[in-house]
Residue, then its C-alpha position, 0 to 999 in steps of 0.5 A: m500500500k505505501l508503494t502504491l501511494r507513493f507512485a500516485l503521489m509522484v505522478m500527481l507531482l509530476a503533472v504539476g511540475s508539467a503544468y508550470s513548465q509549458k505554455v498551456y491553453k487551459r480548459w474545463e469540462l463537466g459531464g456524465g456518464v454511464g457504464w458497468s460496475g464489476y464486483l472482483g472479491d471473495l465470491n468472484k474467481s477472476d481478478f480482472f472479470s466480474q461474473e455479475p457487472k451492474l449498471s453504474g452512473g455518475l457525474l465528472g468534471r475536468y480541468h486540463i492543467s496542461r495539453n497532456w494533463a488533467l485533473r479529474g473529479a467523479l462521483t460514481f454510483g453502482t452496485l457490486s454483487g457476487n455469488d459462489a453459484n456462478f462457479d462449479d467449484r464453489k456452488v458447495r459453499g453457496f454464499k453470496t453478497k450484494s452492496s450499493l457503491t458510491d465512488v468519489s474519486a480525484i484522478v490525474e490523467y495523462d494524455f498521449l497526444g493532448k499537445n495536438r488537440f489545441q496548438y498556438d500559432s505564434t505568427a498569427f497569435q491564434v489558438r487552432f483547434k484539431r479533432r484528435f482521437s487520443p488514449y490516456l492513463f490515470t491514477g489517483a485516490g478516492v473513497g469507496f462507500t459501500n453497505p455490504r449484504p451478505d448472505f451466509t445461508g450456504t448449502a447442506s454440504t457447506p464446510a465447517n471452516f467456512r461456516q466457522g468464518a462466517i460466524a466471524d465476519q457477522a461479528a466483525d466491526y468493519s468500515k464501510s467506507n475505504f480508501v481506494i486507489p483507481f487506476g486504468v486506461g481510457v480514449r477520448y475523441d472530440l466530436n467538436e471544440n466543445w463536445v468530447l466522447g469518452a471510454e475507459a476501464g478502470f480498477r480500484l484497489a480498496f485495502s479492505d476485504y470487506l467491501d462484500g461483507i465476507s472475509q473469513g468466511a472466504n478468502p481472508n488473504r486477498d483484499d477485495r477490489y472492484k472496476l469501473s467502465t465508463l461511456s462519457i459524454t462532457y462538454r468543454f468550456d472556458k472563459k471568453d477569448k474574443d480575438r482566440d489568442g489564449i488569453p481570456d478577455e478579462k486578462d487580456a489588455c487588447p481583447n479584440e486583437p490578437g497579440s502574444v502572451r508576452m504582451n498581454g494579449c497585445p500586438d507588437k509591429d515592430h517586434d521590439g518587446v514593447a506593445d504597439k499601444d505603448d511604443d512610441c516608436p512602433d515601426v522601429a525597433g527599440s528598446v523597452s527602457m526607451k519606450g520602443c525607440p532606438d538608441a544607436d550608441g547603446d547608452g541608455i539615452r534615447d537618440q533624440d535626447d543624446a548630446c553625444p548620440t553616436e558616442a557612448g556615454v553617461a546620463s549624468l553627462q547628457g550621453c557624453p563620455d567619460r574615459d575614466k568613469d570618474g563622473i566628470a566629463d572628458k572635456d571638463d576633466v583635467c586628468p581624463d585618462a586618470a580617475g579623479l575627484a570633482n573637487l580636485k578637477g578629476c585628478p587622482d588622490k590615491d589614499k583618498d585623504g582629499i588631498a591631490d597626489e602631487d600636493d600629498a606629502c604621504p600620497d600612498a597613505a591617507g593623512l591629514v590636512l595639517l600634517g601635509g596628507c600624512p597620517d597620524t595613527d595614534a591621533d597625537g598630533i604628530a605624523d607617523k613619519d615623526d613619530e616614535c611611538p606611532g601606535l601609541a598617543g604621546k607627548t610632542e616633547l617626547k617625540g610621540c611616546p606616552d609618559g603614563d606617570n607624567d614624570g617626563i620619561s617616556d614609558k618605553d624608556d622608564a623603568c617604573p612606568t606606572v610611578a612618577g620617578i627621576t631620570q637619575f633612576n630611570g624613571c623610579p621614584d626616590t620619595d624622601g629625596d636621600g639618593v636610595e630609589d624607593s624599590k631599594d629603600r628600606c625607609p622610603e618616606v625618611a631621608g636616610k644614607p645608601e650605607f643604611e639602605g635609605c634608613v638614617n642609622a643601622k638601629a632604624l634599618q634593624v627595626v624596618l627588617k624586622a617588621a618587614e620580616k614579621r609582615a611577610r611571614l604574616e602575609a605568607e601565612l595568610a596566603a597560603k591559607q587563602k591559596a593566594f601565595i606567590d613566589p617573592a622571587k616573582l614580584v615586580v619591585d618597581f611596581k608600586v600603586e596607590s592603595i584603594v581606600f574604603a569607607t568604614n564598614s564598606s567594600v563600594i569602590q569611591d569614585q575617587y579610587k576607580s582611575i587607579l583600577d583603569g590604570l591597572v588595565d593599562v599595565l596589564v595590557k602593555n605588559p602581557t606577562y604580568k598578574l596581579r594580587l589584590s589584598g584587602h584589609a581592615d581596620s581594628r574595629g569589629s571581629q577579626a572573623y568579620n573583618e576577614k570577610l569584609s577585606e575579602a569583599r573588598a578585594n572582590a570589589c576591585l576584582e569585578y571592576l577590573l573583569q568589567k573592564g575586559v580583564n581575564v580573571s586568571r590574571i588576578v589573585v585575590q585575598g583578604l588579610g583582615e586587621s592582621i597588618p595594619a598600615g596605620d595606627n587603629k587608635n584614631e581615624a587617620g590611622r583606620k582610614l589607612n588600614r581600610r584599603v586594598e594593596v596591589e601587587a604585580f608579579r610575573q608568571 
């Protein structure tokens, strides 16, 4: 059944596809027919001929979707009748059946010779009719409605197995409407252009063994079928077409003059694709875009409107040529063989910076008028050719290089580019001015002596060393506990950033400190091997456990800010050190403020 359905669908799709692949002359047909309905089931011995043909009749409608293909709808009434008494070897069983039949079908027909019935005369734009005797094949889908009345009386010798089956059939619940697949052959003969005689023989595969109401009592292994043979007469009609050009009057722009389909039914004497009624030059072939008038030089401008009718030109120049295609007529172009710009009188500007190449100091690179046509990639007002750092905006006094810490030393030459310093130490700071740079000064805020590593004396140095040792030990313990430990050897010793201070009992970053975090983003961009450790601190107010959570929240607030700026989380380590490492005295507000902080350290991966 699945294969048959697929075949029927394929045939219908081919028919529809064919309808759109060729120009057709569509026609409708309505009519009726009479014939014979034949039962082919359990009580009939032949698969092709019925022993009890019955009179049938019905109505049909046909639509020719092309010259070869047609769709047909039909309603047929008949009778199905079978009797074991018709066969000597089945008389002993003695069953018989009879049923009314109503067949509703949708048919696809293929007419072998249909193309010759209506032919189109392309010279006269006329549809010509020729009588034609033509065969056709058909298939489709439908529904067969039956009302079987089987007679299981049998004979005295009816075998027991048939009687048992009959009992099952009498108790069976089966449908009286069944899907059918019609197929067959037919032939048509045109009496004239309007009347058609037809004869066809067709079969219906029903996929049910109960069209006759008998299955188990006969042959349950074979489905029932039936055949319909019909003689028909139909009347062909179509929409009115007075000029017989194959286009219905209602769609014909010129219903009284035969014309072509391409011209919507209107004539075109000069065959230029423009209907005579719309052709400004109906006796001379022209183009559609020119309303049927000629264009000798083929430039899209009608000859009568073309200032240069013998030379192909452009409409914007009234049909005159422009050799370099720059939109400037050759007669007005200072550089007619080199495409240029109107504001440069047709001369070129290779780098498209608005400066003619002959006046451009950098003709191959787009630049600025103020720099003589040379580019300034970093937009710092210094031409790239004179800029020692063309990819970074810088200062004029540093030949275009940036100075992030504003210490007068360009970042590329600054050993401490994030902290303002002095030339003596390659841009690194010496806060107390004692001649020892901060990275090596144990007492960076008190002027000391080089021999005491920047402290006043040996005693002061020892105090600082012990405090630093204690801090380092405590910090290492807390860092290890929070998995934030880093190897001291990897610290960037010349990296110094102002601490980020927080309000009391708060982890919200204050606006005045956001610029410090923005600067850290730039540091990480310029130093791809750097990572940062953010260490949060708190003053002594509150419990130790609370202060550890608060300090960690402060460090995480800085982390979230950096992540929002596009920093990868893998480059940040955070830790909360609570109140354990104060930077000031917790006994006064000034000291406590110093302790509410996040310190930033840089280390290399």
